[in-house]
C-alpha positions in Angstrom: 17.4 -3.0 -19.9 14.3 -1.0 -18.8 12.6 -4.3 -18.0 15.4 -5.2 -15.6 15.0 -1.8 -13.8 11.3 -2.3 -13.7 11.6 -5.8 -12.1 14.3 -4.7 -9.6 12.7 -1.4 -8.7 9.4 -0.6 -7.0 7.6 -3.5 -8.5 9.6 -6.2 -6.8 9.4 -4.2 -3.5 5.6 -4.4 -3.7 5.7 -8.1 -4.1 8.1 -8.5 -1.2 5.9 -6.3 1.0 3.2 -9.0 0.5 5.8 -11.3 2.0 6.1 -9.0 5.0 2.4 -9.2 5.6 2.6 -12.9 5.5 5.4 -12.9 8.0 3.3 -10.7 10.3 0.4 -13.1 9.9 2.6 -16.1 10.9 3.9 -14.2 13.9 0.4 -13.3 15.0 -0.9 -16.9 14.6 2.1 -18.4 16.3 2.0 -16.1 19.4 -1.7 -14.9 19.4 -0.5 -11.4 20.1 -1.3 -8.5 17.6 1.9 -6.6 18.5 4.0 -9.6 17.5 2.4 -9.5 14.1 3.0 -5.8 13.6 6.6 -6.1 14.9 7.1 -9.0 12.4 5.8 -6.8 9.5 8.1 -3.9 10.5 11.1 -6.1 10.9 10.6 -7.8 7.6 10.0 -4.5 5.8 13.2 -3.0 7.3 15.2 -6.0 6.1 13.7 -5.8 2.6 14.4 -2.1 2.2 17.9 -2.4 3.5 18.8 -5.3 1.2 17.1 -3.5 -1.7 19.3 -0.5 -1.1 22.5 -2.5 -0.9 21.9 -4.3 -4.2 20.1 -1.7 -6.2 21.4 -1.8 -9.8 21.3 2.0 -10.2 
């Protein structure tokens, strides 16, 4: 049971934040604007944390 909490807790959020950085990089390269990349990171991070709070097992 501890392993499940470990995988669904902060560890998985760290992995998903790498995805947020990737999203920002794609937005930057697609538009050529730095602010679009930063906005992409912030939007992706907000969605990740909101979904993580909704489906947290504890």
